[in-house]
C-alpha positions as CSV (number, residue, x, y, z in Angstrom):
1,X,57.3,15.9,-15.3
2,X,54.8,13.2,-15.7
3,X,51.4,13.8,-14.2
4,X,49.5,10.7,-13.3
5,X,45.8,11.3,-13.5
6,X,43.8,8.9,-11.4
7,X,40.8,7.3,-13.0
8,X,37.7,7.9,-10.9
9,X,36.2,4.6,-9.7
10,X,32.7,3.9,-10.7
11,X,30.4,3.7,-7.8
12,X,29.7,0.1,-6.6
13,X,26.1,-0.7,-7.5
14,X,23.9,-1.4,-4.5
15,X,23.3,-5.1,-4.1
16,X,19.6,-6.0,-4.6
17,X,18.0,-6.9,-1.3
18,X,16.9,-10.5,-0.5
19,X,14.8,-12.2,2.1
20,X,17.8,-12.9,4.3
21,X,18.3,-9.2,4.6
22,X,14.7,-8.8,5.7
23,X,15.1,-11.6,8.2
24,X,18.3,-10.0,9.6
25,X,16.4,-6.7,9.9
26,X,13.5,-8.3,11.8
27,X,15.9,-10.1,14.2
28,X,17.9,-6.9,14.9
29,X,15.1,-4.3,14.9
30,X,14.1,-2.9,18.4
31,X,10.6,-2.2,17.0
32,X,9.3,-5.7,17.4
33,X,8.1,-7.4,20.5
34,X,9.8,-10.8,21.0
35,X,6.6,-12.8,20.0
36,X,6.2,-10.7,16.9
37,X,9.9,-11.1,16.0
38,X,9.6,-14.9,16.2
39,X,6.3,-14.8,14.2
40,X,7.7,-12.7,11.4
41,X,11.0,-14.7,11.3
42,X,9.1,-17.9,10.9
43,X,7.0,-16.4,8.1
44,X,10.1,-15.2,6.3
45,X,11.9,-18.6,6.6
46,X,9.0,-20.3,4.9
47,X,10.0,-18.4,1.7
48,X,12.7,-21.0,1.0
49,X,10.1,-23.7,0.4
50,X,7.4,-21.5,-1.0
51,X,9.7,-20.1,-3.6
52,X,11.4,-23.5,-4.2
53,X,14.7,-21.8,-3.3
54,X,17.9,-23.2,-1.7
55,X,18.3,-20.4,0.7
56,X,16.8,-17.0,1.6
57,X,19.5,-15.2,-0.2
58,X,18.0,-16.6,-3.4
59,X,14.7,-14.9,-2.9
60,X,14.5,-11.3,-3.9
61,X,13.0,-8.8,-1.4
62,X,10.6,-6.7,-3.4
63,X,7.2,-5.7,-2.0
64,X,5.5,-5.0,-5.3
65,X,6.7,-8.3,-6.8
66,X,5.6,-10.1,-3.6
67,X,2.1,-8.7,-3.9
68,X,1.8,-9.8,-7.5
69,X,3.0,-13.3,-6.8
70,X,1.0,-13.8,-3.6
71,X,-2.4,-11.9,-4.1
72,X,-4.9,-12.1,-1.3
73,X,-7.2,-14.3,-3.4
74,X,-4.4,-16.6,-4.5
75,X,-4.8,-19.3,-1.9
76,X,-3.1,-22.5,-2.8
77,X,-4.2,-25.6,-0.8
78,X,-0.9,-27.4,-1.7
79,X,1.1,-24.7,0.1
80,X,-1.2,-23.6,3.0
81,X,-3.5,-25.4,5.4
82,X,-6.3,-22.9,4.7
83,X,-7.2,-19.5,3.5
84,X,-6.6,-17.9,6.9
85,X,-3.1,-19.4,7.0
86,X,-2.4,-18.0,3.6
87,X,-3.7,-14.5,4.5
88,X,-1.9,-14.5,7.9
89,X,1.5,-15.4,6.2
90,X,0.9,-12.8,3.5
91,X,0.1,-10.1,6.1
92,X,3.2,-10.8,8.1
93,X,5.4,-10.8,5.0
94,X,4.1,-7.5,3.8
95,X,4.5,-5.9,7.2
96,X,8.1,-7.2,7.4
97,X,8.9,-5.9,3.9
98,X,7.3,-2.5,4.5
99,X,9.3,-2.1,7.7
100,X,12.5,-3.2,6.0
101,X,12.1,-0.8,3.1
102,X,11.1,2.1,5.3
103,X,7.5,2.2,4.1
104,X,6.1,1.5,7.5
105,X,8.0,4.4,9.0
106,X,6.9,6.7,6.2
107,X,3.3,5.7,6.7
108,X,3.6,6.4,10.4
109,X,4.9,9.9,9.6
110,X,2.1,10.6,7.2
111,X,-0.6,9.5,9.7
112,X,1.0,11.7,12.4
113,X,0.7,14.9,10.2
114,X,-1.3,17.8,11.6
115,X,-2.8,18.8,8.3
116,X,-6.1,19.3,6.5
117,X,-6.5,15.6,6.1
118,X,-6.2,15.2,9.9
119,X,-9.0,17.7,10.3
120,X,-11.2,16.0,7.7
121,X,-10.6,12.6,9.2
122,X,-11.6,13.8,12.7
123,X,-14.7,15.6,11.3
124,X,-15.7,12.6,9.2
125,X,-15.4,10.2,12.1
126,X,-17.6,12.5,14.2
127,X,-20.2,12.8,11.4
128,X,-20.4,9.1,10.9
129,X,-21.0,8.6,14.7
130,X,-23.7,11.3,14.8
131,X,-25.5,10.2,11.7
132,X,-25.4,6.5,12.6
133,X,-23.1,5.6,9.8
134,X,-20.7,2.7,9.7
135,X,-17.6,3.6,11.6
136,X,-15.7,1.1,9.4
137,X,-16.2,3.6,6.6
138,X,-13.2,5.4,8.2
139,X,-10.8,2.7,6.9
140,X,-11.3,3.7,3.2
141,X,-11.2,7.4,4.1
142,X,-7.8,6.9,5.9
143,X,-6.6,5.0,2.8
144,X,-7.5,7.9,0.5
145,X,-5.8,10.3,2.9
146,X,-2.6,8.3,2.8
147,X,-2.5,8.2,-1.0
148,X,-3.2,11.9,-1.2
149,X,-0.6,12.7,1.4
150,X,2.0,10.8,-0.7
151,X,1.1,13.1,-3.5
152,X,1.1,16.2,-1.2
153,X,-2.5,17.0,-2.1
154,X,-4.9,18.4,0.5
155,X,-8.5,17.2,0.3
156,X,-9.7,20.4,-1.3
157,X,-7.5,19.8,-4.3
158,X,-8.7,16.4,-5.2
159,X,-10.5,15.9,-8.5
160,X,-12.3,13.0,-10.1
161,X,-9.5,12.4,-12.7
162,X,-6.8,12.4,-10.0
163,X,-8.6,9.9,-7.9
164,X,-9.5,7.8,-11.0
165,X,-5.7,7.6,-11.8
166,X,-5.0,6.4,-8.2
167,X,-7.8,3.8,-8.5
168,X,-6.4,2.6,-11.8
169,X,-2.9,2.2,-10.4
170,X,-3.9,0.6,-7.1
171,X,-4.0,-3.1,-6.1
172,X,-7.6,-4.6,-5.9
173,X,-8.1,-4.1,-2.2
174,X,-6.9,-0.6,-2.2
175,X,-8.8,0.2,-5.3
176,X,-12.1,-0.7,-3.6
177,X,-11.1,1.4,-0.6
178,X,-10.5,4.5,-2.7
179,X,-13.9,4.1,-4.4
180,X,-15.7,3.6,-1.1
181,X,-13.9,6.6,0.4
182,X,-15.2,8.8,-2.4
183,X,-18.7,7.5,-1.8
184,X,-18.5,8.1,1.9
185,X,-17.3,11.7,1.6
186,X,-19.8,12.6,-1.1
187,X,-22.7,11.0,0.9
188,X,-21.7,13.1,3.9
189,X,-21.4,16.2,1.7
190,X,-24.9,15.6,0.4
191,X,-26.3,15.3,3.9
192,X,-24.4,18.5,5.0
193,X,-22.8,16.5,7.8
194,X,-19.4,17.8,6.8
195,X,-18.5,21.5,6.1
196,X,-18.1,21.9,2.3
197,X,-14.9,23.9,2.7
198,X,-13.1,20.7,4.0
199,X,-14.0,18.7,1.0
200,X,-12.8,18.7,-2.6
201,X,-13.9,22.0,-4.3
202,X,-15.8,20.1,-7.0
203,X,-17.8,17.1,-5.9
204,X,-16.1,13.8,-6.8
205,X,-18.0,11.6,-9.3
206,X,-18.6,8.0,-8.4
207,X,-15.7,5.9,-9.9
208,X,-16.4,2.5,-11.4
209,X,-13.5,0.4,-10.2
210,X,-14.4,-2.4,-12.6
211,X,-14.5,0.0,-15.6
212,X,-11.1,1.3,-14.6
213,X,-9.7,-2.2,-14.6
214,X,-11.3,-3.1,-17.9
215,X,-9.7,0.0,-19.4
216,X,-6.3,-0.9,-18.1
217,X,-6.6,-4.5,-19.4
218,X,-7.7,-3.2,-22.8
219,X,-4.6,-1.0,-22.9
220,X,-2.3,-3.9,-21.9
221,X,-3.9,-6.1,-24.6
222,X,-3.5,-3.4,-27.2
223,X,0.2,-3.0,-26.3
224,X,0.7,-6.8,-26.5
225,X,-0.8,-6.9,-30.0
226,X,1.5,-4.1,-31.2
227,X,4.6,-5.9,-30.0
């Protein structure tokens, strides 16, 4: 008797996402108000001309690649009427991409956690109000909390080397936020405005964001020379 063995089919590789996929998601998602939907759709459709593409399907949907290609300080007067227009378009595109890839939902989940970071955030906000500090300092602290939650690290387990690695890997805007968060928390520790048992066990040293960037650029240059 002849036995026919079936050859297992290789899994079909997932097609890379493109901006048409992101547009379709925006148009179909119930999360958006109608005005926001129209606004985001208009921003996405601009990608055809901004990328010199024929259609949206020709433009890859990749958040990291988008941020590299369109940095916040990369205003081009030939493409945008002004810096505000550039930043507004960039903000809408990043929001749409984050929602499409699930990063926005993941961020909402992290912010909703009832954990040690939630306690520290609440205590820090109260301390800033009571000491007359800048309440806007909470923005960097929340950024640090988000990065730490991604790594499943409570505030007491943070160390200077760990935060320095995050600073090194972060985009410029987030890098500054992480450095400022450390400065805020350590200033409140020094003034005894926050209970020490809520903070990193060992005080965090001030991190020089420019030095971290210089070190990364030196590493990149060294690798390029060796190639």
